[in-house]
C-alpha positions in Angstrom: 45.9 31.3 -26.8 45.8 27.7 -27.6 44.3 25.5 -24.8 45.0 21.9 -24.0 42.6 19.8 -22.0 44.5 17.1 -20.1 42.0 16.5 -17.3 39.8 13.8 -18.8 39.8 11.9 -15.5 37.7 14.7 -14.0 35.3 14.7 -16.9 35.5 14.1 -20.6 34.0 16.0 -23.6 31.0 14.3 -25.2 31.9 12.3 -28.4 30.3 13.8 -31.5 28.5 10.6 -32.1 27.0 10.7 -28.6 25.7 14.2 -29.2 24.1 13.1 -32.5 22.5 10.1 -30.9 21.1 12.2 -28.0 19.8 14.9 -30.4 17.9 12.3 -32.5 16.4 10.7 -29.4 15.3 14.1 -28.0 13.7 14.9 -31.3 11.9 11.6 -31.9 11.4 9.8 -28.6 10.0 12.3 -26.2 7.4 9.8 -24.7 7.5 8.6 -21.1 8.9 5.0 -21.2 6.4 4.0 -18.6 3.4 4.9 -20.9 1.7 2.1 -22.7 0.8 4.1 -25.9 3.0 4.2 -29.0 5.0 7.2 -27.9 5.9 5.5 -24.6 6.7 2.3 -26.4 9.1 4.0 -28.7 10.9 5.6 -25.7 10.9 2.2 -23.9 12.5 0.6 -27.0 15.4 3.1 -26.9 15.7 2.4 -23.2 15.8 -1.3 -23.6 18.3 -1.2 -26.5 20.6 0.9 -24.3 20.3 -1.4 -21.3 21.2 -4.4 -23.5 24.3 -2.7 -24.9 25.5 -1.5 -21.5 24.9 -4.9 -19.8 26.8 -6.7 -22.5 29.8 -4.5 -21.9 30.4 -6.1 -18.5 29.0 -9.6 -19.2 25.8 -8.9 -17.2 22.1 -9.5 -17.9 20.0 -6.5 -18.8 17.8 -6.8 -15.7 20.9 -6.4 -13.5 21.5 -2.8 -14.7 19.9 0.1 -12.7 20.3 3.5 -14.2 21.3 6.2 -11.8 22.2 9.9 -12.0 25.9 9.0 -12.0 28.7 7.4 -10.1 28.0 9.0 -6.8 24.4 7.8 -6.6 25.5 4.3 -7.8 28.1 4.2 -5.0 25.7 5.5 -2.4 23.1 3.0 -3.5 25.5 0.1 -3.3 26.9 1.0 0.1 23.8 2.2 2.0 21.2 0.1 0.1 23.0 -3.2 0.6 24.0 -2.4 4.2 20.4 -1.6 5.2 19.1 -4.8 3.5 21.6 -7.2 5.1 22.2 -5.7 8.5 20.4 -8.7 10.0 23.4 -10.8 8.9 26.0 -8.4 10.2 27.1 -4.8 10.4 30.7 -4.9 9.3 31.9 -3.4 6.0 35.4 -3.3 4.5 36.7 -0.6 2.2 40.0 1.2 1.6 41.6 4.5 2.6 41.9 5.6 -1.0 38.3 5.4 -2.2 36.4 8.2 -3.8 34.4 10.3 -1.3 31.3 8.8 -2.9 32.3 5.7 -0.9 34.0 7.2 2.1 31.2 9.6 3.0 28.5 6.9 2.9 30.8 4.7 5.0 31.1 7.4 7.6 27.3 7.8 7.4 26.8 4.1 8.1 29.3 4.3 11.0 27.0 6.8 12.6 24.2 4.3 12.2 26.1 1.7 14.2 27.9 -0.1 11.4 31.6 -0.9 11.8 33.9 0.0 8.8 37.4 -1.3 8.3 39.5 0.9 6.0 42.3 -1.1 4.4 45.6 0.7 4.1 47.6 0.8 0.8 51.3 0.6 0.0 53.4 3.3 -1.7 52.0 2.1 -5.1 48.4 2.5 -3.9 47.8 -1.2 -3.7 46.0 -3.0 -0.9 47.4 -6.2 0.7 45.3 -9.3 0.0 46.6 -10.6 3.4 45.1 -7.5 5.0 41.8 -8.2 3.3 41.7 -11.8 4.5 42.6 -10.8 8.0 39.9 -8.1 8.0 37.1 -10.5 6.9 34.8 -11.6 9.7 31.6 -13.7 10.0 29.6 -10.5 10.2 31.2 -8.8 7.2 28.4 -8.1 4.7 30.0 -5.9 2.1 33.5 -5.3 0.7 33.8 -2.2 -1.5 37.2 -1.7 -3.2 37.6 0.6 -6.2 38.7 -0.9 -9.5 41.2 1.8 -10.6 42.1 4.9 -8.5 40.9 8.2 -10.0 44.0 10.1 -8.7 47.0 7.9 -9.3 45.5 5.3 -11.6 46.5 2.2 -9.6 44.4 -0.9 -10.5 43.6 -3.1 -7.5 43.8 -7.0 -7.8 40.1 -7.3 -8.5 40.1 -10.9 -9.7 42.0 -12.0 -6.6 39.6 -10.1 -4.4 36.6 -11.7 -6.1 38.2 -15.1 -5.7 38.7 -14.6 -1.9 35.1 -13.5 -1.5 33.7 -16.5 -3.4 34.1 -18.4 -0.2 32.6 -15.7 2.0 29.0 -14.5 2.1 30.0 -10.8 1.9 29.1 -9.0 -1.3 31.8 -7.5 -3.5 31.2 -4.0 -4.8 33.7 -2.0 -6.9 33.7 1.6 -7.9 34.7 1.3 -11.6 33.9 4.9 -12.6 37.5 5.6 -13.6 38.3 2.1 -15.0 35.2 1.4 -17.1 35.8 2.0 -20.7 39.6 1.7 -20.5 39.8 -1.7 -18.9 38.1 -4.9 -20.0 35.6 -5.9 -17.3 33.5 -9.0 -16.9 31.6 -9.2 -13.7 31.3 -13.0 -13.7 34.9 -13.7 -14.5 36.0 -11.2 -11.8 33.4 -12.3 -9.1 31.9 -8.8 -8.8 28.5 -8.5 -7.2 27.9 -4.7 -7.6 29.7 -2.2 -9.9 29.3 1.6 -10.3 29.9 3.5 -13.5 29.4 7.1 -14.7 28.9 8.2 -18.3 30.7 11.5 -18.3 34.1 9.7 -17.8 33.8 7.9 -21.1 32.7 10.8 -23.4 29.0 10.4 -22.5 26.6 13.0 -20.9 26.8 14.1 -17.3 24.0 13.2 -15.0 23.7 9.5 -15.9 25.4 6.3 -14.7 24.5 2.8 -13.7 24.8 0.4 -10.9 25.2 -3.3 -11.7 23.5 -5.4 -9.1 23.9 -9.2 -9.4 20.5 -10.8 -9.7 19.2 -11.9 -6.4 20.9 -9.2 -4.3 18.5 -7.0 -2.4 18.9 -3.4 -1.7 16.7 -0.8 -0.1 16.1 2.1 -2.6 16.7 5.5 -1.2 14.7 7.2 -3.9 11.0 6.4 -3.6 8.1 7.0 -6.0 7.1 5.1 -9.1 8.0 1.6 -10.2 10.8 2.5 -12.7 13.9 0.4 -12.9 12.0 -2.6 -11.6 11.1 -0.7 -8.4 14.8 -0.2 -7.6 15.1 3.5 -8.5 12.1 5.7 -8.8 11.9 8.5 -11.3 11.2 8.8 -15.1 14.3 7.7 -16.9 16.3 10.2 -19.0 16.0 8.4 -22.3 18.2 10.8 -24.3 21.0 10.6 -21.7 20.7 6.8 -21.5 20.8 6.5 -25.3 23.9 8.8 -25.4 25.5 6.7 -22.6 25.0 3.5 -24.6 26.5 5.2 -27.7 29.6 6.2 -25.6 29.8 2.6 -24.3 29.8 1.2 -27.8 32.5 3.6 -28.9 34.6 2.9 -25.8 34.4 -0.9 -26.2 35.3 -0.8 -29.9 38.4 1.4 -29.4 39.7 -0.1 -26.1 43.0 -1.6 -27.3 43.8 1.2 -29.8 43.3 4.1 -27.4 45.1 2.3 -24.5 48.2 1.9 -26.6 47.9 5.6 -27.6 47.6 6.7 -23.9 50.6 4.6 -22.9 52.6 6.3 -25.7 51.6 9.7 -24.4 53.2 8.8 -21.0 56.4 7.7 -22.7 56.4 11.0 -24.7 56.1 13.1 -21.6 58.8 11.1 -19.8 61.1 11.6 -22.7 60.6 15.4 -22.6 61.2 15.5 -18.9 64.3 13.3 -19.2 65.8 15.4 -22.0 65.2 18.6 -19.9 66.8 17.0 -16.9 64.1 18.0 -14.4 63.5 16.0 -11.2 60.2 14.0 -11.1 58.8 10.7 -9.8 55.7 8.8 -11.0 53.0 8.1 -8.5 51.0 4.8 -8.6 51.8 1.3 -9.6 54.1 1.0 -12.6 52.6 -2.4 -13.6 49.0 -2.1 -12.6 47.7 1.3 -13.7 45.0 2.9 -15.8 46.4 3.9 -19.2 44.9 7.4 -19.2 45.9 8.6 -15.8 49.4 9.9 -15.2 50.2 11.3 -11.7 53.6 12.9 -11.3 55.5 14.5 -8.4 57.8 17.4 -9.2 60.2 18.0 -6.2 60.7 21.6 -5.2 57.4 22.8 -6.6 54.0 23.6 -5.0 50.8 22.1 -6.5 48.8 25.4 -6.3 51.5 27.3 -8.1 51.8 24.6 -10.7 48.1 24.5 -11.4 47.8 28.3 -11.7 50.9 28.5 -14.0 49.7 25.6 -16.2 46.2 27.2 -16.5 47.7 30.5 -17.5 49.6 28.6 -20.1 46.4 27.1 -21.4 46.9 23.7 -20.0 44.1 22.1 -17.9 45.3 19.5 -15.5 44.4 18.6 -11.9 45.9 17.9 -8.5 43.6 14.9 -8.1 39.9 14.4 -7.7 37.9 17.2 -9.3 35.3 16.7 -6.5 37.7 18.2 -4.0 39.0 21.0 -6.2 39.8 24.1 -4.2 40.6 22.2 -1.1 43.8 23.2 0.6 44.1 19.8 2.2 46.5 17.3 0.6 45.0 14.4 -1.3 43.8 11.7 1.0 45.0 9.2 -1.6 48.6 10.5 -1.6 48.5 10.8 2.2 47.4 7.1 2.5 50.2 6.1 0.1 53.1 8.2 1.5 52.1 9.7 4.8 50.8 13.2 5.7 54.3 14.9 5.8 55.7 13.5 2.6 56.5 16.2 0.0 54.7 14.3 -2.7 51.3 15.1 -1.2 52.0 18.8 -2.0 53.7 18.7 -5.4 51.9 16.1 -7.5 50.0 16.8 -10.7 47.5 14.5 -12.5 47.6 14.5 -16.3 44.8 12.5 -17.9 44.1 11.8 -21.6 41.1 11.3 -23.8 40.0 10.4 -27.3 40.8 13.8 -28.8 44.3 14.2 -27.1 47.1 14.5 -29.6 50.8 13.9 -29.5 51.4 17.6 -30.3 49.4 18.6 -27.3 51.3 16.2 -25.1 54.6 17.4 -26.3 53.8 21.0 -25.9 52.2 20.5 -22.5 55.3 18.6 -21.3 57.6 21.3 -22.6 55.6 24.0 -21.0 55.6 22.0 -17.7 59.4 21.9 -17.9 59.5 25.7 -18.4 57.2 26.3 -15.4 59.1 23.9 -13.1 62.5 25.6 -14.0 61.0 29.0 -13.2 59.4 27.9 -9.9 62.4 26.0 -8.7 64.7 28.9 -9.3 
């Protein structure tokens, strides 16, 4: 049976060039980058090259990049590390109801430590209100964490406007850019971002590696203690092959940004055309104007998400009901609940299709047609 992978927002296959780069580094640069001998210096050179490449992709300086084990660690470090370092200035944090659990769970952890967290609501498109943000800001607000693009519905928040608002406030601005990085142009200085989280496996890089951008001068208490790696900000010997592969994935993503985004948008139009021709009922979740090009979340009235996922999988089509990190949960998506309310049918019948570099028009067309067949069978 032919299989189609349309769940790139959950994770993406490694690009062949990334694999080649990692294999060459594993074979030639096995030294510890903290060692002063030639083997260590060679590994350090690979590490430094990668850091420069990655920093340039967001308009940062290389010393502002801290390598982590992925997006979750980067989010945790930003939330908890900054909160602990600046609690003398205040203990109020602002985030949103639709964040990834890598933000929501640290926020709940900090609440148990005596911090106060404001969770901004979103409208039916998944967008926060800038007026709500302004109203929530207080003198003791030390951190605002608002995701760049939502991993389930693809809605892109007004990041530039948020950064502009916070320029006149001492609170730091963190954004979880795990889903947006590599498909949206990001410059931390132009957008007023102080901290930014990224994971490599979302952009055809290896799993287990990511980075946290921390604007120079911002303090954070490391929660991983040991050696002096990452300028004493994150202990542990760096995974040089993974970091080198990450940098290769970044280079490819930056070079193909415009071309692949246009292709992803064409995939959405192709699916819509198939659905319209078949006459099935559907509605698109998220913002029609401000959305990630590779994420397509669709509600199919009269269906059930579990039945849809099982039937699509049996047909060889890999999709998702939302965040892969909550796969298997019988609870409705917290993102869709925040957008529509707990009792809305869309929280129980929405499917996320997401595209990648190796997705083809034929796969999209066949997947859309198979989806129509399954919906007609389930609705009857």
